[in-house]
C-alpha positions in Angstrom: 101.6 164.7 166.4 102.0 168.1 168.7 101.3 169.2 172.0 98.7 170.9 170.5 96.4 168.3 168.3 96.1 165.8 170.8 92.9 168.0 171.8 91.7 167.2 168.3 92.4 163.3 168.4 91.2 163.0 171.8 88.3 164.5 171.2 86.8 162.3 168.4 88.1 159.3 171.2 86.4 160.8 173.9 82.8 160.9 171.6 83.3 164.4 171.3 84.5 166.2 174.2 85.1 169.6 172.3 89.2 170.1 171.6 88.3 173.8 172.9 87.0 172.3 176.1 90.3 171.8 177.2 92.2 174.4 179.3 95.0 174.7 181.2 94.1 173.6 185.2 93.8 176.5 187.5 94.3 175.8 191.1 91.5 173.9 192.9 90.3 172.5 189.2 89.8 168.4 188.7 92.8 168.3 186.6 93.7 165.6 183.8 97.4 164.8 183.1 98.3 165.3 179.2 100.9 162.2 179.0 103.4 161.6 176.4 105.5 158.3 175.6 107.2 156.5 172.8 105.1 153.2 171.9 108.1 150.8 172.2 109.8 152.7 175.5 106.9 151.8 178.0 107.3 149.0 180.3 105.1 146.0 179.6 104.1 145.4 183.0 99.9 144.7 182.7 98.1 141.6 183.1 94.8 140.4 182.0 92.2 138.3 184.7 93.0 135.0 183.7 89.7 134.8 182.1 90.2 137.5 180.2 89.8 137.8 176.3 91.1 141.2 174.2 88.5 142.0 170.8 89.2 144.4 168.5 87.5 146.2 166.2 87.9 149.4 163.5 85.4 151.9 164.4 85.8 154.2 161.7 88.1 157.2 163.1 89.9 155.2 165.8 89.7 151.3 166.7 88.4 149.9 169.7 90.4 147.3 172.0 87.8 144.9 174.3 88.1 143.3 177.5 85.5 140.0 178.3 85.9 138.1 181.2 83.7 135.2 180.7 82.0 136.6 177.4 81.3 139.7 179.1 82.4 143.0 178.3 84.1 144.8 181.3 87.0 146.9 179.9 87.6 149.2 176.8 90.3 151.5 175.3 90.1 153.7 171.9 93.2 154.3 170.3 93.5 156.1 166.7 96.8 156.6 164.4 97.1 159.8 162.6 99.5 158.2 159.4 102.2 161.0 160.5 103.2 162.0 163.9 101.9 159.3 166.2 98.6 158.8 167.9 96.1 158.9 171.0 94.7 156.6 173.3 92.0 157.4 175.3 92.0 156.4 179.1 90.5 153.2 180.0 86.8 153.0 180.2 85.3 150.3 183.0 81.9 149.1 181.4 78.5 148.0 183.1 80.7 149.6 186.5 83.2 146.8 186.2 86.2 147.5 189.2 89.5 147.7 186.8 92.8 147.5 188.8 96.2 148.9 187.8 97.7 145.4 186.0 94.4 145.2 183.6 94.4 148.8 182.9 98.1 148.8 181.7 97.6 145.6 179.9 94.6 147.1 177.7 97.3 150.5 177.2 100.0 148.1 176.0 97.9 146.3 173.9 96.6 149.6 171.9 100.2 150.5 172.2 101.5 147.8 170.3 98.6 147.6 167.9 99.4 151.7 167.4 103.0 150.9 167.0 102.3 148.0 164.4 100.5 151.1 162.6 103.7 153.0 162.0 102.9 155.4 165.4 106.1 156.1 167.5 105.0 159.0 169.9 101.4 158.3 171.7 99.6 160.9 173.7 97.2 160.6 176.6 94.8 162.1 178.7 94.2 160.3 182.2 92.7 161.7 185.6 95.1 163.2 187.9 95.2 160.1 190.3 96.0 157.5 187.3 99.2 159.9 186.9 101.8 158.0 188.6 101.1 154.8 187.3 101.7 156.1 183.6 104.6 157.5 184.8 106.2 155.0 186.5 105.8 152.8 183.1 108.0 155.6 181.4 105.5 158.2 180.2 106.0 162.2 180.1 103.5 164.9 181.7 103.2 167.4 179.3 100.3 169.8 180.6 97.5 169.4 183.2 94.4 170.1 182.0 90.3 170.5 182.9 87.6 170.3 180.7 84.5 172.4 180.9 
């Protein structure tokens, strides 16, 4: 996956945010960060709530991993592998207003990375809000660019 093709992959993972909607972030714009990592080199530091259970399902263009606590869905992450160059992850999404802490977010990302790697994906891209950049770079992700969507 090239540094340009992440847009098409991420469009599928976000249910249609058009690829062309992403552009370099200008000064003062709400920024998102495009990150890249080797699926197996990201530090494994996440943890799930004690009552948390992960489940996975294929959904056509992507797979989803969902976290439930006491059988109530509270977070999910989508991922896809393109069969050639690598893969892409969505950001971790809260379900029904749940509060997702950093260790839980990391655990969901790590679960998706493991699934992606088992499919053959080595290089992975994701796009996250700028305020999450430090958590990702601290785990071994590299910043490729800052973008906005409009």
